[in-house]
C-alpha positions as CSV (number, residue, x, y, z in Angstrom):
1,X,19.4,12.2,-18.0
2,X,20.9,8.6,-17.9
3,X,19.0,5.6,-16.9
4,X,20.7,5.4,-13.7
5,X,20.8,9.0,-12.7
6,X,17.2,9.3,-11.6
7,X,17.1,6.1,-9.5
8,X,18.3,6.5,-5.8
9,X,17.5,3.6,-3.4
10,X,20.0,4.4,-0.6
11,X,20.5,7.8,1.3
12,X,22.4,8.8,4.5
13,X,21.0,11.8,6.3
14,X,22.1,13.6,9.5
15,X,18.8,14.5,11.4
16,X,18.8,17.1,14.0
17,X,15.4,17.6,16.0
18,X,14.6,20.9,17.6
19,X,15.2,21.7,21.2
20,X,12.3,22.0,23.6
21,X,11.3,25.5,24.9
22,X,12.1,26.4,28.5
23,X,9.2,26.7,31.0
24,X,8.3,30.2,32.2
25,X,8.9,31.4,35.8
26,X,6.3,34.0,36.5
27,X,4.2,35.1,39.2
28,X,0.9,36.7,38.6
29,X,0.6,40.3,39.2
30,X,-2.0,43.0,38.2
31,X,-3.6,45.9,39.6
32,X,-6.2,44.0,41.4
33,X,-3.9,41.1,42.5
34,X,-0.8,41.7,44.6
35,X,0.2,38.0,45.0
36,X,-1.5,35.8,42.5
37,X,0.7,33.0,42.7
38,X,2.8,31.1,39.8
39,X,1.4,31.1,36.4
40,X,4.4,30.4,34.2
41,X,3.4,28.2,31.0
42,X,5.2,25.3,29.6
43,X,7.7,25.4,26.7
44,X,6.9,24.1,23.5
45,X,7.9,20.7,22.0
46,X,11.1,20.8,19.7
47,X,10.1,19.8,16.1
48,X,10.2,16.0,14.9
49,X,11.9,14.6,11.9
50,X,9.3,12.7,10.4
51,X,9.1,10.1,7.4
52,X,5.9,10.0,5.4
53,X,4.8,7.5,2.8
54,X,4.0,8.8,-0.6
55,X,2.7,6.4,-3.3
56,X,3.5,8.8,-6.0
57,X,7.1,8.4,-5.4
58,X,9.3,5.6,-6.6
59,X,12.8,6.8,-5.8
60,X,14.8,8.6,-2.9
61,X,16.4,10.9,-5.6
62,X,14.7,14.1,-3.9
63,X,16.8,13.4,-0.7
64,X,20.1,12.7,-2.4
65,X,21.7,16.0,-1.9
66,X,19.8,16.9,1.3
67,X,22.5,15.7,3.9
68,X,21.3,17.6,6.9
69,X,17.6,17.9,8.0
70,X,17.0,20.4,11.1
71,X,13.7,20.8,12.6
72,X,12.6,23.9,14.6
73,X,13.1,24.6,18.1
74,X,10.1,24.9,20.6
75,X,9.5,28.4,21.9
76,X,9.6,29.2,25.7
77,X,6.5,29.4,27.9
78,X,4.8,32.7,28.8
79,X,2.8,34.3,31.7
80,X,-0.8,33.5,32.2
81,X,-0.1,29.8,31.7
82,X,0.6,30.5,28.0
83,X,2.4,27.5,26.4
84,X,5.2,28.1,24.0
85,X,4.8,27.4,20.2
86,X,5.8,23.8,19.1
87,X,9.0,23.7,16.8
88,X,8.5,23.1,13.3
89,X,8.4,19.6,12.2
90,X,10.5,18.4,9.1
91,X,8.5,15.9,7.1
92,X,10.6,13.7,4.5
93,X,8.3,12.1,2.0
94,X,9.4,8.7,0.7
95,X,8.4,5.9,-1.7
96,X,6.3,2.8,-0.1
97,X,8.8,0.2,0.8
98,X,11.2,2.6,2.4
99,X,13.1,1.2,5.6
100,X,14.8,3.5,8.1
101,X,17.9,2.5,10.0
102,X,20.4,3.9,12.5
103,X,23.4,4.6,10.6
104,X,25.8,3.8,13.5
105,X,24.2,0.4,14.7
106,X,22.4,-0.8,11.6
107,X,19.3,-1.3,13.7
108,X,16.1,-1.1,11.6
109,X,13.9,1.5,13.1
110,X,10.7,1.1,11.0
111,X,9.2,0.5,7.4
112,X,6.9,2.7,5.4
113,X,4.4,0.6,3.5
114,X,1.2,2.6,3.3
115,X,0.4,5.9,1.5
116,X,0.1,8.9,4.1
117,X,1.8,6.5,6.9
118,X,3.9,8.9,9.2
119,X,6.7,7.7,11.6
120,X,8.9,9.8,13.7
121,X,12.7,9.3,12.7
122,X,14.1,11.7,15.3
123,X,11.9,13.2,18.0
124,X,12.1,16.7,19.3
125,X,13.0,17.6,22.8
126,X,10.2,18.0,25.4
127,X,9.3,21.3,26.5
128,X,10.1,22.4,30.0
129,X,7.4,22.7,32.7
130,X,6.3,26.2,33.9
131,X,6.6,27.2,37.5
132,X,2.9,26.6,38.1
133,X,3.5,22.9,38.1
134,X,5.7,22.9,41.1
135,X,3.3,25.0,43.6
136,X,2.6,23.0,46.9
137,X,0.9,23.9,50.1
138,X,4.3,24.6,51.5
139,X,5.9,26.0,48.3
140,X,3.3,28.5,47.1
141,X,5.4,30.8,45.0
142,X,8.1,28.5,43.3
143,X,10.7,30.6,41.6
144,X,11.8,28.2,39.3
145,X,10.8,26.0,36.1
146,X,12.3,23.4,33.9
147,X,14.7,24.0,31.0
148,X,13.7,22.6,27.6
149,X,15.1,19.1,26.7
150,X,17.7,19.2,23.9
151,X,17.0,17.8,20.6
152,X,18.9,14.9,19.1
153,X,21.4,14.7,16.3
154,X,22.0,11.4,14.6
155,X,22.9,9.8,11.2
156,X,20.0,7.7,9.7
157,X,19.8,5.6,6.5
158,X,16.7,5.5,4.2
159,X,16.8,2.4,2.1
160,X,14.2,1.6,-0.5
161,X,13.1,-2.1,-1.2
162,X,10.6,-1.9,-4.2
163,X,7.1,-3.2,-3.4
164,X,5.9,-5.4,-6.5
165,X,3.7,-8.5,-6.9
166,X,6.0,-10.1,-9.3
167,X,9.9,-9.7,-9.4
168,X,11.9,-10.8,-12.5
169,X,15.0,-12.9,-11.7
170,X,17.6,-13.8,-14.5
171,X,20.9,-13.5,-15.9
172,X,21.7,-10.4,-18.0
173,X,20.2,-10.9,-21.5
174,X,17.5,-13.4,-20.2
175,X,14.7,-11.2,-21.7
176,X,13.4,-9.5,-18.6
177,X,13.2,-6.0,-19.9
178,X,11.7,-7.4,-23.1
179,X,9.0,-9.1,-21.2
180,X,8.2,-6.0,-19.1
181,X,7.9,-3.9,-22.3
182,X,5.5,-6.4,-23.8
183,X,3.1,-7.0,-20.9
184,X,3.0,-3.4,-19.6
185,X,3.5,0.3,-20.6
186,X,7.1,0.4,-19.0
187,X,9.7,1.3,-21.5
188,X,12.9,-0.1,-20.1
189,X,16.3,0.4,-22.2
190,X,16.7,-3.0,-24.2
191,X,20.1,-3.9,-26.0
192,X,22.2,-6.9,-26.6
193,X,24.8,-6.4,-24.0
194,X,25.1,-7.4,-20.5
195,X,23.7,-5.2,-17.7
196,X,21.6,-3.1,-19.9
197,X,19.2,-2.6,-17.1
198,X,21.3,-1.0,-14.3
199,X,18.2,0.1,-12.3
200,X,14.9,-1.6,-11.3
201,X,12.0,-1.0,-13.5
202,X,8.3,-1.2,-12.6
203,X,5.4,-1.9,-14.9
204,X,1.6,-2.5,-14.3
205,X,0.5,-5.6,-16.2
206,X,-3.1,-5.7,-17.1
207,X,-5.0,-8.9,-16.5
208,X,-8.4,-10.3,-17.3
209,X,-11.8,-8.4,-15.8
210,X,-9.9,-5.0,-15.5
211,X,-7.5,-6.6,-12.8
212,X,-3.8,-5.8,-12.8
213,X,-0.6,-6.5,-11.0
214,X,2.7,-4.9,-10.6
215,X,5.9,-6.3,-12.3
216,X,9.6,-5.3,-11.3
217,X,12.5,-6.0,-13.6
218,X,15.4,-6.3,-11.3
219,X,19.1,-5.8,-12.8
220,X,20.6,-8.9,-13.9
221,X,22.3,-11.3,-11.3
222,X,25.4,-13.1,-12.2
223,X,27.1,-15.9,-10.3
224,X,28.8,-14.5,-7.2
225,X,26.5,-11.6,-7.1
226,X,25.8,-12.1,-3.4
227,X,29.5,-11.7,-2.8
228,X,29.5,-8.4,-4.8
229,X,30.3,-9.4,-8.1
230,X,28.8,-7.7,-11.3
231,X,26.2,-5.2,-9.9
232,X,26.7,-7.1,-6.7
233,X,24.0,-7.4,-4.0
234,X,22.9,-3.7,-4.4
235,X,19.7,-4.5,-6.1
236,X,19.1,-8.1,-4.6
237,X,17.3,-6.1,-1.7
238,X,14.5,-5.3,-4.1
239,X,13.6,-8.9,-4.6
240,X,12.8,-9.2,-0.8
241,X,9.6,-7.3,-1.1
242,X,8.0,-9.2,-4.1
243,X,5.2,-11.6,-3.7
244,X,6.2,-13.9,-6.3
245,X,9.6,-14.5,-8.2
246,X,9.6,-15.1,-11.9
247,X,12.9,-17.0,-12.8
248,X,13.7,-16.3,-16.5
249,X,16.1,-18.6,-18.3
250,X,16.6,-18.3,-22.1
251,X,16.3,-21.3,-24.3
252,X,19.6,-20.8,-25.9
253,X,21.7,-20.8,-22.5
254,X,25.0,-22.6,-22.8
255,X,24.1,-24.6,-19.6
256,X,21.1,-26.6,-18.9
257,X,17.9,-24.9,-17.9
258,X,18.1,-26.4,-14.4
259,X,21.7,-25.6,-13.9
260,X,21.1,-21.8,-14.6
261,X,18.0,-21.8,-12.3
262,X,19.9,-23.5,-9.5
263,X,22.6,-20.9,-9.8
264,X,20.0,-17.9,-9.6
265,X,18.3,-19.6,-6.6
266,X,21.6,-20.2,-4.9
267,X,22.6,-16.5,-5.2
268,X,19.3,-15.5,-3.6
269,X,19.9,-17.9,-0.8
270,X,23.2,-16.7,-0.1
271,X,22.0,-13.3,0.1
272,X,18.9,-14.0,2.1
273,X,17.9,-17.5,3.0
274,X,14.3,-16.6,3.5
275,X,13.8,-15.9,-0.2
276,X,14.0,-19.7,-0.9
277,X,10.5,-19.7,0.7
278,X,8.9,-17.3,-1.7
279,X,6.6,-18.8,-4.4
280,X,8.6,-19.3,-7.7
281,X,7.6,-19.6,-11.4
282,X,9.9,-20.4,-14.1
283,X,9.8,-19.0,-17.7
284,X,11.9,-20.4,-20.5
285,X,12.5,-17.2,-22.7
286,X,13.2,-17.0,-26.5
287,X,11.3,-20.3,-27.0
288,X,10.0,-19.0,-30.6
289,X,13.3,-20.7,-31.8
290,X,12.2,-24.1,-30.4
291,X,10.3,-26.8,-32.3
292,X,7.8,-29.0,-30.6
293,X,10.1,-32.0,-30.2
294,X,13.0,-30.0,-28.9
295,X,10.7,-28.4,-26.4
296,X,9.5,-31.7,-25.1
297,X,12.9,-32.7,-24.5
298,X,13.9,-29.6,-22.7
299,X,10.8,-30.0,-20.5
300,X,12.2,-33.3,-19.1
301,X,15.3,-31.3,-17.8
302,X,13.1,-28.6,-15.9
303,X,13.3,-28.3,-12.0
304,X,10.7,-30.4,-10.4
305,X,7.9,-28.7,-8.4
306,X,8.1,-25.3,-10.1
307,X,5.2,-24.1,-12.3
308,X,6.9,-23.5,-15.6
309,X,6.0,-22.2,-19.1
310,X,7.8,-21.7,-22.4
311,X,7.4,-18.1,-24.0
312,X,8.5,-15.7,-26.3
313,X,8.2,-12.0,-25.5
314,X,8.8,-10.8,-29.3
315,X,6.5,-13.6,-30.9
316,X,3.9,-13.1,-28.1
317,X,3.9,-17.0,-27.4
318,X,2.1,-18.1,-24.3
319,X,2.3,-14.5,-22.7
320,X,-1.5,-15.1,-21.5
321,X,-0.6,-18.4,-19.9
322,X,2.3,-16.9,-18.1
323,X,-0.1,-14.1,-16.8
324,X,-2.5,-16.7,-15.6
325,X,0.2,-18.9,-13.9
326,X,1.5,-15.5,-12.1
327,X,-2.1,-14.5,-11.0
328,X,-2.8,-17.9,-9.6
329,X,0.6,-17.8,-7.5
330,X,0.1,-14.2,-6.4
331,X,-3.5,-15.0,-5.0
332,X,-2.7,-18.3,-3.4
């Protein structure tokens, strides 16, 4: 299976909730009671389409080919005040960080952030009331009841935004996948061509005293990504849910480090201005090729006010210092 085939972060589904069951029109009769009055029960509620959070999932792949989700209809009420059976609910399990939207209007309905959390995506029709609800002193034998409410049919979008403590931001070949492979057990594909990473990768980074945090390798951004160039803004949404953004600029960049950092930051601002307010850390990668004198000169060109560190994933240079810096920013 190719790298991108098992990661799905967007699905569009037609959801149809169940119809409510009709209320019963029944008058009680038995061998001891000639006119017992109305005793028609209520109809059952139609089934809901429900979204449920599952911390064991990280993709919407299992929903990719499920275009229609149909919940069960409620059953009609019966005599002796017997209520109809509730329709079967359809439960869609999704990864944490999934947002549900109305496909027609784009309105955000809700977000799933906790394991086991449930939200109703499309609610089922209400069951109709039986005729015993309508008896009055002047209408003691109502011969009518309510029909069940019809279910709804609507197109909805489920969109995944990865939840992680640290999101890696950088141009292609900045060393993001290499860093993730060094500090965690993740095994992202690594090669010397642009856009090696075409899906986000997650890794658990171990820290001191048995503590850990989650790091996400976001596919490379290029200048113009917020307008759809390169891989476009498809994966920029995953940066929105990260607590800290780690900007990665290689030491052998053809621009200055500040210029490359500013371009990356501008692309994030163009996509979502709120991203500019997230805590940021700058890592200058591939610094094993720098001597002390050159590194000192490059430090003068670094953007002001941003915590920074020179690292080398291959040579394991300053990796612990980077972890310390990230842990401090995460827990501010």
